[in-house]
C-alpha positions as CSV (number, residue, x, y, z in Angstrom):
1,M,20.8,0.6,7.1
2,A,19.8,-0.4,3.2
3,Y,20.8,2.2,0.9
4,A,19.0,2.5,-2.9
5,E,19.5,5.6,-5.7
6,R,17.1,7.7,-7.2
7,R,17.8,9.5,-10.3
8,A,15.8,12.9,-11.0
9,E,14.5,13.4,-15.0
10,G,17.0,14.4,-17.2
11,A,19.7,13.8,-14.4
12,G,22.9,11.3,-15.6
13,T,23.5,7.5,-14.3
14,G,25.3,6.4,-11.7
15,P,26.2,7.2,-8.3
16,G,27.3,11.6,-7.8
17,A,25.1,12.1,-11.2
18,A,24.0,15.6,-11.0
19,G,19.9,15.1,-9.6
20,S,20.6,11.8,-7.9
21,R,19.8,11.1,-4.3
22,W,20.6,8.1,-2.2
23,V,18.1,6.7,0.4
24,A,18.2,5.3,3.7
25,D,15.8,3.3,4.8
26,G,15.9,4.2,9.0
27,D,14.2,3.6,12.0
28,F,12.1,6.6,11.1
29,G,11.5,5.9,7.8
30,P,13.5,7.1,4.6
31,R,15.6,9.9,4.0
32,E,16.8,11.7,1.2
33,V,20.7,12.6,1.4
34,S,21.9,14.9,-1.0
35,L,25.1,15.6,-2.8
36,F,25.9,18.3,-0.1
37,G,25.6,15.3,2.9
38,L,22.2,17.3,3.7
39,F,19.2,15.0,5.2
40,R,16.0,15.7,4.0
41,K,13.0,13.5,5.0
42,A,10.7,11.9,2.6
43,S,7.5,13.3,3.0
44,K,5.2,10.1,0.9
45,A,4.1,6.5,1.9
46,R,6.2,3.8,0.2
47,Q,4.1,2.2,-2.3
48,G,5.3,-1.8,-2.5
49,D,4.9,-4.2,-6.2
50,D,1.5,-5.7,-6.4
51,H,0.7,-8.9,-5.2
52,V,-1.2,-11.5,-7.0
53,W,-2.7,-15.1,-5.7
54,A,-4.0,-17.9,-6.8
55,T,-7.4,-17.3,-6.0
56,A,-9.3,-15.0,-3.6
57,A,-9.3,-17.6,-0.9
58,A,-5.6,-17.4,-1.1
59,R,-5.7,-13.8,-0.9
60,R,-7.7,-13.8,2.1
61,A,-5.9,-16.4,4.2
62,G,-2.2,-14.6,2.9
63,L,-3.8,-11.1,3.6
64,T,-5.0,-12.4,7.5
65,R,-1.5,-14.4,8.4
66,E,0.0,-10.8,7.2
67,V,-2.1,-8.5,9.1
68,A,-1.5,-11.0,12.5
69,R,2.1,-10.7,11.6
70,L,1.9,-6.6,11.4
71,V,0.0,-6.0,14.2
72,E,2.0,-8.0,16.3
73,G,5.2,-6.3,14.7
74,G,4.0,-3.3,16.5
75,A,2.4,-1.7,13.4
76,S,-0.8,0.2,12.9
77,V,-2.6,-1.8,10.4
78,L,-5.4,-0.9,7.6
79,V,-7.4,-3.3,5.4
80,V,-9.1,-1.9,2.2
81,A,-12.0,-2.7,0.4
82,L,-13.8,-1.7,-2.3
83,H,-17.2,-2.6,-2.1
84,P,-19.5,-2.9,1.4
85,G,-20.2,-6.6,1.0
86,A,-16.1,-7.2,1.0
87,L,-15.9,-4.6,3.8
88,D,-18.2,-6.6,6.1
89,D,-16.7,-10.2,5.3
90,W,-12.8,-8.6,6.7
91,V,-14.5,-6.9,9.1
92,S,-16.1,-10.9,10.2
93,S,-13.3,-12.8,9.4
94,L,-10.9,-10.2,11.5
95,Q,-13.3,-9.9,14.6
96,G,-10.7,-11.3,16.4
97,Q,-8.2,-8.2,15.9
98,A,-10.8,-6.1,17.0
99,P,-11.1,-4.0,14.2
100,V,-12.4,-0.5,13.7
101,A,-14.7,-0.2,10.5
102,C,-14.5,2.9,8.6
103,R,-17.7,2.9,5.6
104,D,-18.8,6.5,4.9
105,V,-17.4,9.5,6.5
106,F,-18.9,9.0,9.7
107,G,-16.8,6.6,10.8
108,Q,-13.4,9.1,9.6
109,A,-12.5,10.4,12.9
110,A,-12.2,7.1,14.6
111,L,-10.5,5.7,12.1
112,R,-8.2,8.9,12.3
113,A,-7.2,8.1,15.7
114,R,-6.6,4.6,15.2
115,L,-4.3,4.8,12.6
116,D,-2.1,6.7,15.3
117,Q,-2.4,3.6,17.6
118,P,0.0,0.7,17.5
119,R,-0.7,-2.8,17.3
120,T,-4.5,-1.9,16.1
121,L,-6.5,-2.9,13.1
122,S,-9.1,-1.0,11.0
123,V,-11.2,-2.0,8.1
124,A,-12.4,0.9,5.4
125,L,-13.8,1.3,1.9
126,A,-11.6,2.9,-0.5
127,S,-15.0,5.2,-1.0
128,A,-14.9,6.5,2.7
129,L,-11.1,7.4,3.4
130,P,-10.6,10.5,4.3
131,R,-9.5,13.1,0.7
132,P,-6.6,14.6,1.6
133,T,-6.3,18.5,1.9
134,R,-3.2,21.2,1.4
135,G,-3.0,23.7,3.7
136,A,0.1,26.1,4.2
137,G,3.2,24.9,3.4
138,D,2.4,22.1,1.4
139,T,1.1,20.0,4.1
140,D,-1.8,18.3,4.4
141,A,-4.1,19.7,6.6
142,G,-6.9,17.4,7.4
143,I,-5.2,13.8,7.8
144,P,-1.9,14.0,10.4
145,P,0.9,12.0,9.5
146,S,1.8,8.9,11.3
147,S,3.8,8.3,14.4
148,V,3.9,4.9,14.4
149,P,3.9,2.2,11.4
150,A,1.4,2.2,9.2
151,E,0.8,-0.6,6.9
152,I,-2.2,-0.2,4.0
153,L,-3.5,-3.2,2.3
154,V,-5.7,-3.2,-0.3
155,C,-7.8,-5.8,-1.4
156,G,-7.8,-5.5,-4.6
157,R,-7.2,-2.9,-7.5
158,Q,-10.2,-0.9,-9.2
159,D,-10.9,-1.0,-12.9
160,Q,-9.9,2.6,-13.6
161,R,-6.1,3.9,-12.2
162,D,-7.3,7.1,-11.0
163,A,-9.5,5.6,-8.5
164,D,-6.6,3.6,-7.0
165,E,-4.4,6.5,-7.1
166,A,-7.2,8.6,-4.0
167,V,-5.9,5.3,-1.9
168,I,-2.1,6.4,-2.1
169,A,-3.0,9.8,-1.8
170,F,-4.4,8.9,1.4
171,A,-1.7,6.6,2.2
172,D,0.7,9.5,1.5
173,A,-0.5,11.9,3.7
174,L,0.2,9.6,6.5
175,G,3.7,10.0,5.5
176,P,7.1,8.0,5.5
177,R,6.3,5.5,8.1
178,A,3.1,4.3,6.0
179,R,3.3,2.0,3.2
180,V,0.8,0.8,0.6
181,T,0.5,-2.5,-1.2
182,F,-2.5,-3.6,-3.3
183,H,-3.1,-7.5,-3.4
184,L,-5.3,-8.9,-6.6
185,S,-6.1,-12.9,-7.3
186,F,-6.4,-14.6,-10.5
187,D,-10.3,-14.8,-9.9
188,D,-10.1,-10.7,-10.3
189,P,-11.9,-9.5,-13.4
190,L,-9.3,-7.3,-13.7
191,L,-6.9,-9.9,-14.0
192,R,-8.5,-12.1,-16.7
193,Q,-6.7,-10.7,-19.5
194,L,-3.7,-11.8,-17.9
195,T,-4.3,-14.8,-16.3
196,G,-2.8,-17.7,-18.6
197,Q,0.5,-15.7,-18.6
198,L,1.0,-14.9,-14.8
199,K,-0.3,-18.5,-13.7
200,E,2.7,-20.3,-16.2
201,L,5.2,-18.2,-13.7
202,M,3.9,-20.1,-10.8
203,P,5.4,-23.7,-11.2
204,R,8.2,-22.0,-13.5
205,L,9.2,-20.5,-9.9
206,G,8.3,-23.4,-7.7
207,M,5.3,-21.5,-5.8
208,T,2.2,-23.0,-4.5
209,D,-1.1,-21.3,-4.0
210,D,-0.1,-19.9,-1.1
211,E,2.5,-17.6,-2.5
212,P,1.6,-14.4,-3.9
213,I,3.7,-13.3,-7.0
214,T,5.3,-10.3,-6.5
215,H,7.3,-8.7,-9.0
216,R,7.5,-4.7,-11.0
217,L,6.9,-6.2,-14.1
218,V,3.8,-7.5,-12.9
219,T,2.8,-4.2,-11.4
220,R,3.1,-2.8,-14.8
221,S,0.8,-5.4,-16.5
222,I,-1.8,-4.2,-14.1
223,E,-1.5,-0.3,-14.7
224,R,-1.2,-1.0,-18.2
225,A,-4.6,-3.4,-18.1
226,Q,-6.4,-0.8,-16.2
227,R,-4.9,1.8,-18.7
228,K,-6.6,0.1,-21.2
229,A,-10.2,-0.9,-19.2
């Protein structure tokens, strides 16, 4: 079981500092342990650092392999596309996994049901994802927490950061068994201003085109580019 320390704003540094929490990744998702040894279930989805692929073709091949691996491992996988053409391409290329497609509000019920089933695949438009609605006790009244590991793979980032936050809010509503990861490529318009800097890293790190760049600094650079858009 792996542990990592989280520190609240304004708290001191180091283990045992006021406001600090230890996070344990267990069989039922991350749990926060207070200084008094009390456990509290973490309520939000996990968010991985952005994955940046050399080309759009490399991203498609890499995500196709990742979908097969995750489904075989027992997860419910959701591929999120940013526009209808991309959704149709994913449904076609992943046909062997029998994906459920959510193109609009009429597909949301089927998507909700599918996300609670292991070893399944769904493909949805970002704009068609159900919108979380808060009910009593600050729980989501429209999206029940997932009872199985839910992997959300977003193909690209939108120009405005706020648009991506809606996808993250949807993942958060699924609870701590969900994880969301954004996958970009150097072919994406958003990354044109960063292409030179990031591509220089690949040969230095001994990376090939079929491997993504994944680092916290890359995620922050992409966020800054979105803020400027």
